C-alpha positions as CSV (number, residue, x, y, z in Angstrom):
1,X,141.2,128.4,73.9
2,X,138.2,127.2,75.9
3,X,137.2,123.6,75.6
4,X,134.5,121.6,77.2
5,X,134.9,117.8,77.6
6,X,131.6,116.4,78.6
7,X,130.2,113.0,79.7
8,X,126.7,113.8,78.7
9,X,123.4,113.1,80.6
10,X,121.5,109.9,79.9
11,X,119.9,107.6,82.5
12,X,120.5,108.6,86.1
13,X,123.6,106.8,87.6
14,X,124.7,105.6,84.1
15,X,128.3,104.5,84.2
16,X,129.5,105.3,80.7
17,X,133.2,104.9,81.2
18,X,133.4,101.1,81.8
19,X,133.8,98.4,79.2
20,X,130.1,97.5,79.4
21,X,128.4,100.8,80.1
22,X,125.2,100.6,82.1
23,X,123.5,101.4,85.4
24,X,125.2,98.7,87.5
25,X,123.7,96.3,90.1
26,X,126.6,97.1,92.5
27,X,126.3,100.9,92.3
28,X,129.6,101.2,90.3
29,X,130.3,104.7,88.9
30,X,133.4,104.8,86.7
31,X,135.5,107.9,86.3
32,X,135.4,109.4,82.8
33,X,139.0,108.2,82.6
34,X,139.5,108.7,78.8
35,X,138.0,112.2,78.9
36,X,140.2,113.0,81.9
37,X,143.4,111.9,80.2
38,X,142.5,114.0,77.2
39,X,141.6,117.0,79.5
40,X,145.1,116.8,81.0
41,X,146.8,116.6,77.6
42,X,144.9,119.7,76.4
43,X,145.6,121.6,79.6
44,X,149.2,120.8,79.2
45,X,149.0,122.2,75.7
46,X,147.8,125.5,77.2
47,X,144.1,125.3,76.8
48,X,141.4,126.1,79.4
49,X,139.3,123.0,79.8
50,X,136.0,122.4,81.7
51,X,135.5,118.7,82.4
52,X,131.8,118.0,83.0
53,X,130.5,114.6,84.2
54,X,126.7,114.9,84.1
55,X,125.8,111.3,85.3
56,X,128.1,111.6,88.3
57,X,126.9,115.1,89.1
58,X,123.2,114.3,88.5
59,X,122.9,117.0,85.8
60,X,120.1,116.7,83.3
61,X,120.2,117.9,79.7
62,X,119.0,121.4,80.5
63,X,121.5,122.0,83.3
64,X,124.4,120.5,81.3
65,X,123.7,122.7,78.3
66,X,123.5,125.7,80.6
67,X,126.9,124.8,82.0
68,X,128.4,124.6,78.5
69,X,126.8,127.8,77.3
70,X,128.1,129.7,80.4
71,X,131.7,128.5,79.7
72,X,131.2,129.3,76.0
73,X,133.8,126.9,74.5
74,X,135.0,126.9,70.9
75,X,135.4,123.1,71.0
76,X,133.1,120.6,72.7
77,X,134.1,116.9,73.1
78,X,131.3,114.5,73.9
79,X,132.0,111.0,75.3
80,X,129.7,108.3,73.9
81,X,128.8,104.6,74.3
82,X,126.8,102.1,72.3
83,X,123.6,102.0,74.5
84,X,123.5,105.8,74.7
85,X,124.6,106.7,71.2
86,X,121.2,108.0,69.9
87,X,120.9,110.2,73.0
88,X,124.6,111.3,72.6
89,X,124.1,112.3,69.0
90,X,120.9,114.3,69.8
91,X,122.8,116.1,72.6
92,X,125.7,116.9,70.2
93,X,123.3,118.3,67.6
94,X,121.6,120.4,70.3
95,X,124.7,122.2,71.4
96,X,126.2,122.7,68.0
97,X,125.9,126.3,66.9
98,X,127.7,128.7,64.6
99,X,131.5,128.6,65.1
100,X,131.4,125.9,67.7
101,X,133.3,122.6,66.8
102,X,131.5,119.6,68.4
103,X,133.1,116.1,68.1
104,X,132.1,112.7,69.5
105,X,134.6,110.3,71.0
106,X,134.5,106.7,72.2
107,X,134.3,103.1,71.2
108,X,131.0,103.3,69.3
109,X,131.8,106.1,66.8
110,X,135.3,104.7,66.5
111,X,133.9,101.4,65.3
112,X,131.0,102.9,63.2
113,X,132.0,106.4,62.2
114,X,130.0,106.7,59.0
115,X,126.8,105.4,60.6
116,X,127.3,107.6,63.6
117,X,127.9,110.7,61.6
118,X,124.7,110.1,59.6
119,X,122.7,109.7,62.8
120,X,123.1,113.5,63.3
121,X,122.7,116.5,61.2
122,X,124.8,119.3,62.8
123,X,127.6,118.1,65.0
124,X,131.0,118.5,63.3
125,X,132.7,115.1,63.5
126,X,134.2,112.2,65.2
127,X,137.5,111.3,66.7
128,X,138.6,107.8,65.8
129,X,140.3,105.7,68.5
130,X,142.5,107.2,71.3
131,X,141.8,110.8,72.0
132,X,144.8,112.8,73.1
133,X,146.8,113.3,69.9
134,X,143.8,114.1,67.6
135,X,142.2,116.4,70.2
136,X,145.4,118.4,70.9
137,X,146.0,118.7,67.2
138,X,142.4,119.8,66.6
139,X,142.5,122.4,69.3
140,X,145.7,123.9,67.9
141,X,144.2,124.0,64.4
142,X,141.0,125.7,65.6
143,X,142.9,128.2,67.7
144,X,145.3,129.1,64.9
145,X,142.5,129.0,62.2
146,X,144.2,126.2,60.3
147,X,142.4,123.6,58.2
148,X,141.2,120.9,60.5
149,X,141.3,118.4,57.7
150,X,145.0,118.4,58.2
151,X,144.6,116.8,61.7
152,X,144.8,113.0,61.6
153,X,142.4,110.8,63.4
154,X,139.2,112.7,62.5
155,X,136.0,111.9,60.6
156,X,134.5,115.2,59.6
157,X,131.1,116.3,58.2
158,X,131.6,118.3,55.0
159,X,129.3,121.1,53.8
160,X,128.1,118.9,50.9
161,X,127.0,116.2,53.4
162,X,129.8,113.8,52.6
163,X,132.3,112.6,55.3
164,X,136.1,113.2,55.2
165,X,138.4,110.8,57.0
166,X,141.7,112.5,57.7
167,X,143.7,109.3,58.3
168,X,144.8,107.3,61.3
169,X,146.4,109.2,64.1
170,X,149.4,108.0,66.0
171,X,148.7,106.7,69.5
172,X,150.5,108.2,72.4
173,X,153.8,106.3,72.6
174,X,155.3,108.2,75.6
175,X,152.7,107.7,78.2
176,X,154.9,109.4,80.8
177,X,154.3,112.6,78.9
178,X,150.7,112.7,80.0
179,X,149.8,114.5,83.2
180,X,148.8,112.4,86.1
181,X,145.1,111.7,85.6
182,X,144.6,111.9,89.3
183,X,145.5,115.6,89.2
184,X,142.8,116.1,86.6
185,X,140.3,114.4,89.0
186,X,141.4,116.6,91.9
187,X,140.9,119.7,89.8
188,X,137.6,118.9,88.1
189,X,135.7,116.2,89.8
190,X,134.2,115.2,93.2
191,X,135.9,111.9,93.9
192,X,133.3,110.9,96.5
193,X,130.8,110.4,93.7
194,X,132.8,107.6,92.0
195,X,132.8,104.0,93.3
196,X,134.0,100.5,92.3
197,X,133.1,98.0,94.9
198,X,136.3,96.1,94.3
199,X,138.4,98.9,95.8
200,X,138.2,100.8,99.0
201,X,136.2,104.0,98.8
202,X,137.0,106.8,98.0
203,X,139.3,105.7,95.2
204,X,140.8,107.0,92.0
205,X,141.2,105.1,88.7
206,X,144.5,105.4,86.7
207,X,146.2,103.5,83.9
208,X,149.7,102.0,84.1
209,X,149.7,101.0,80.5
210,X,147.6,100.8,77.4
211,X,146.9,98.2,74.8
212,X,146.4,94.5,75.3
213,X,148.3,91.8,73.3
214,X,145.8,89.1,74.0
215,X,143.2,88.0,71.5
216,X,139.9,87.9,73.4
217,X,137.1,88.3,71.0
218,X,134.8,90.4,73.2
219,X,137.0,93.0,74.9
220,X,136.1,96.4,73.4
221,X,138.9,98.8,74.3
222,X,141.8,97.0,72.6
223,X,139.7,96.5,69.4
224,X,138.4,100.1,69.1
225,X,140.6,102.5,71.1
226,X,143.9,101.2,72.4
227,X,145.0,98.6,69.9
228,X,146.8,95.3,70.7
229,X,150.3,96.7,71.1
230,X,151.2,97.1,74.7
231,X,152.5,100.5,75.7
232,X,153.7,101.1,79.3
233,X,154.3,104.0,81.6
234,X,157.7,103.8,83.4
235,X,157.8,102.3,86.9
236,X,159.1,105.6,88.2
237,X,156.2,107.6,86.6
238,X,153.6,105.3,88.1
239,X,155.2,105.4,91.5
240,X,155.3,109.1,91.3
241,X,151.6,109.3,90.7
242,X,150.9,107.0,93.7
243,X,153.0,109.2,95.9
244,X,151.2,112.3,94.5
245,X,147.9,110.8,95.4
246,X,149.0,110.1,98.9
247,X,150.4,113.6,99.4
248,X,147.7,115.6,97.6
249,X,144.4,113.7,97.8
250,X,144.1,112.7,101.5
251,X,140.5,111.5,101.1
252,X,141.6,108.7,98.7
253,X,142.0,105.3,100.2
254,X,142.7,103.2,97.1
255,X,143.9,103.3,93.5
256,X,142.3,101.1,90.8
257,X,144.5,100.3,87.8
258,X,142.1,100.2,84.9
259,X,144.7,98.6,82.5
260,X,143.2,95.8,80.5
261,X,145.7,93.7,82.5
262,X,148.5,95.0,84.7
263,X,150.3,91.7,84.4
264,X,151.2,91.7,80.7
265,X,154.9,92.0,81.7
266,X,155.4,90.1,85.0
267,X,158.9,91.3,85.4
268,X,157.7,94.9,85.2
269,X,154.9,94.1,87.6
270,X,157.5,92.8,90.1
271,X,159.6,95.9,89.6
272,X,156.5,98.1,90.2
273,X,155.7,96.3,93.4
274,X,159.4,96.7,94.6
275,X,159.3,100.4,93.7
276,X,156.1,100.9,95.8
277,X,157.8,99.2,98.7
278,X,161.1,101.1,98.4
279,X,159.5,104.5,98.0
280,X,156.9,104.3,100.8
281,X,153.7,103.9,98.8
282,X,151.2,102.9,101.4
283,X,147.9,103.4,99.6
284,X,145.9,100.3,98.8
285,X,145.5,99.3,95.2
286,X,143.4,97.1,93.0
287,X,144.0,95.9,89.4
288,X,142.7,93.8,86.6
289,X,144.8,90.7,86.2
290,X,145.1,87.5,84.2
291,X,145.4,84.0,85.7
292,X,149.0,83.5,84.5
293,X,150.6,85.3,87.4
294,X,152.7,83.2,89.7
295,X,152.6,82.9,93.5
296,X,155.9,84.7,94.1
297,X,154.7,87.8,92.1
298,X,151.3,87.8,93.8
299,X,153.0,87.7,97.3
300,X,155.3,90.6,96.4
301,X,152.3,92.6,95.1
302,X,150.4,91.9,98.3
303,X,153.3,93.1,100.3
304,X,153.3,96.3,98.1
305,X,149.7,97.0,98.9
306,X,147.7,95.0,96.4
307,X,144.3,94.2,98.0
308,X,142.0,92.9,95.3
309,X,142.4,91.6,91.7
310,X,139.6,91.5,89.2
311,X,140.1,88.4,87.1
312,X,138.3,87.3,83.9
313,X,137.9,83.6,84.5
314,X,135.0,83.8,82.0
315,X,134.1,80.1,81.8
316,X,134.5,76.7,83.4
317,X,134.7,75.1,80.0
318,X,138.0,74.9,78.2
319,X,136.1,74.7,74.9
320,X,134.4,78.0,75.5
321,X,137.7,79.6,76.6
322,X,139.2,78.5,73.3
323,X,136.1,79.7,71.3
324,X,136.6,83.2,72.8
325,X,140.3,83.0,72.3
326,X,141.0,83.8,76.0
327,X,144.3,82.1,76.0
328,X,143.8,80.4,79.4
329,X,142.5,77.1,80.8
330,X,140.3,76.2,83.8
331,X,143.3,74.5,85.4
332,X,145.2,77.9,85.3
333,X,142.2,79.6,86.9
334,X,142.1,77.1,89.8
335,X,145.8,77.5,90.4
336,X,145.6,81.3,90.3
337,X,142.8,81.3,92.8
338,X,144.8,79.1,95.1
339,X,147.8,81.3,94.8
340,X,145.9,84.5,95.4
341,X,144.4,83.0,98.6
342,X,147.9,82.0,99.8
343,X,149.1,85.5,99.1
344,X,146.2,87.1,101.0
345,X,144.7,88.8,97.9
346,X,141.0,89.1,97.4
347,X,139.7,87.9,94.1
348,X,136.7,89.3,92.2
349,X,135.8,86.7,89.5
350,X,134.2,87.7,86.2
351,X,132.2,85.0,84.4
352,X,130.2,85.2,81.3
353,X,128.0,83.0,79.1
354,X,126.9,83.2,75.5
355,X,130.1,82.4,73.7
356,X,129.4,80.6,70.4
357,X,128.9,77.0,71.2
358,X,127.6,77.7,74.8
359,X,125.1,75.2,76.1
360,X,123.6,74.0,79.4
361,X,126.5,71.7,80.1
362,X,129.2,74.4,79.6
363,X,127.2,76.9,81.8
364,X,127.0,74.3,84.6
365,X,130.8,73.9,84.4
366,X,131.1,77.7,84.8
367,X,129.0,77.8,87.9
368,X,130.8,74.7,89.3
369,X,134.2,76.4,88.8
370,X,133.0,79.7,90.4
371,X,131.7,77.8,93.5
372,X,134.8,75.7,93.9
373,X,137.4,78.5,93.7
374,X,136.0,80.1,96.9
375,X,136.3,83.7,95.5
376,X,135.6,86.8,97.5
377,X,133.0,88.1,95.0
378,X,131.8,87.2,91.5
379,X,129.7,88.5,88.7
380,X,127.8,86.5,86.1
381,X,126.7,88.2,82.8
382,X,125.7,87.2,79.3
383,X,128.4,88.2,76.9
384,X,128.1,91.9,75.9
385,X,129.0,92.4,72.3
386,X,129.8,95.8,71.0
387,X,130.5,97.2,67.5
388,X,134.2,96.9,66.6
389,X,134.7,93.6,68.3
390,X,135.0,90.2,66.8
391,X,132.3,88.9,69.1
392,X,129.9,91.5,67.6
393,X,130.8,90.5,64.1
394,X,130.3,86.8,65.0
395,X,126.9,87.4,66.5
396,X,125.8,89.6,63.5
397,X,126.9,87.1,60.9
398,X,125.5,84.1,62.6
399,X,122.1,85.7,63.1
400,X,122.5,85.5,66.9
401,X,122.3,89.3,67.5
402,X,118.8,90.1,68.6
403,X,118.9,93.9,69.0
404,X,116.7,96.2,66.9
405,X,118.3,99.4,68.2
406,X,121.4,100.5,70.2
407,X,119.2,101.2,73.2
408,X,118.4,97.5,73.4
409,X,121.8,97.0,75.0
410,X,120.1,98.2,78.2
411,X,116.9,97.3,80.0
412,X,114.3,100.1,80.5
413,X,115.9,100.9,83.9
414,X,119.4,101.0,82.4
415,X,120.8,97.6,83.5
416,X,122.7,95.4,81.0
417,X,120.4,93.6,78.6
418,X,121.2,90.4,76.7
419,X,121.2,91.0,73.0
420,X,122.5,87.6,71.9
421,X,121.5,84.0,71.8
422,X,123.6,80.9,71.0
423,X,122.8,77.9,68.8
424,X,121.1,76.1,71.7
425,X,120.2,78.8,74.2
426,X,117.8,81.8,74.0
427,X,118.7,85.2,75.4
428,X,116.2,84.6,78.2
429,X,117.9,81.3,79.2
430,X,121.3,83.1,79.3
431,X,119.9,85.8,81.6
432,X,118.1,83.2,83.7
433,X,121.3,81.2,84.3
434,X,123.2,84.4,85.4
435,X,120.5,85.2,87.9
436,X,120.5,81.7,89.2
437,X,124.3,81.5,89.4
438,X,124.4,84.8,91.3
439,X,122.0,83.5,93.9
440,X,123.8,80.2,94.2
441,X,127.1,82.0,94.7
442,X,126.1,84.6,97.2
443,X,123.4,82.8,99.2
444,X,125.6,79.9,100.3
445,X,125.6,79.7,104.1
446,X,129.4,79.2,104.1
447,X,129.9,82.3,102.0
448,X,127.6,84.5,104.1
449,X,129.3,83.4,107.3
450,X,132.7,84.0,105.8
451,X,131.8,87.5,104.7
452,X,130.2,88.3,108.1
453,X,133.3,87.2,109.9
454,X,135.6,89.2,107.7
455,X,133.3,92.3,108.1
456,X,133.5,92.0,111.8
457,X,137.3,91.9,112.0
458,X,138.1,94.3,109.1
459,X,136.5,97.8,109.1
460,X,137.5,98.4,105.5
461,X,135.8,95.2,104.4
462,X,132.7,96.0,106.4
463,X,132.3,99.3,104.7
464,X,133.1,97.9,101.2
465,X,130.6,95.1,101.7
466,X,127.8,97.4,103.0
467,X,128.2,99.9,100.1
468,X,128.0,97.1,97.5
469,X,125.2,95.1,99.2
470,X,123.0,98.2,99.7
471,X,122.4,98.5,95.9
472,X,123.0,94.8,94.9
473,X,120.5,93.2,97.3
474,X,117.4,94.1,95.2
475,X,118.8,92.3,92.2
476,X,120.2,89.3,94.2
477,X,116.7,88.2,95.4
478,X,115.0,88.4,92.1
479,X,113.4,85.1,91.2
480,X,115.3,82.8,88.9
481,X,114.3,79.6,87.2
482,X,116.0,76.7,88.8
483,X,118.4,74.6,86.8
């Protein structure tokens, strides 16, 4: 059966696949990683799938619809996000015609299925949560003309206008059974068009595990798609994909592990690093990581090719860290940054403001921590709250959610927009602080000299820095109220 999996058009350069979808200041373009994994699963089941990434390809609505009609699929799967949901629903209704099954997938409809279904009039339904099992079951039902209501994990539009929920679907327990997502990229996508400035370019994005056992209130994937239970690929399977990338994708210079955190199981992380070394994995890799990883593990990972880690330090206030249930302390953050430096690993620090209880004093502590840790790069953002997360519920119930529509999650040009306030700070003050903190971090003479020196002696770093700065500079020099 023919199936189209589409990341639909919205704003040019819209990176829909990331945790906080937007047009990014650094020029990041995420792979449609969830759609790609689902594409691989459906191809493995014997279906012919066309994976279309309109934002990356620069396709507008007309050209995307033309591509879908030429392929003439029986099933169309549409990736969504909170800021684009109104546009996504309109697109879904537009391509729905007699005999064509059209479903929405993603965090937003998973969190608000009834509301999302009512936003449209024609599209067939919604997949709740993780995609692979519901979609392969749905494709089989459509192909064999079986009742799709028997497929779990769906929220279907009925002829009488009512909705039918078919029950929760099982998540994929054997992640090794999924095809390498890198092979899906190689077949369907132009890897040059994707970029994350924290990894060498070109790069591919894969997952070594799913689910996050930590209780952070704001993180959207564990609370809407993956769940809290940690599921892992085997060390052998991950190593096999790394070697496959080396042997079959010669353009690729880095792998980004898009796990919520690759370090959930530190013993397994060490085993993974040892396997890379023993099996000749030579490609650079980057990962998300928590601050509870010890020096010995970091040094082993560095020897195995780990170049950069993206770390959610989040705040310089232990009170704010407790309020967001991060499960770390600022003391742990400082120790991790010192250990990463000793191991020779670059650190991209993520900091956010807007946690319940946030005030000027806690924000000053955050900036102080960011400056003292001497990180390679950093980002400062107001907390982005999305439906399905505890942070969204808290903002809604406290009256601190300011948005009138889902499009308000973005500025007119598509950048992240602050839709919250705190008890003592307005949304404008949160944004202003982030602009100010960004300038303070990047415009330090010591930082500029350090980056220039590293760029002179490291060709890879020179190229990475240039790619990021070429898009980031116009935002860096925007005026910010002084604190």
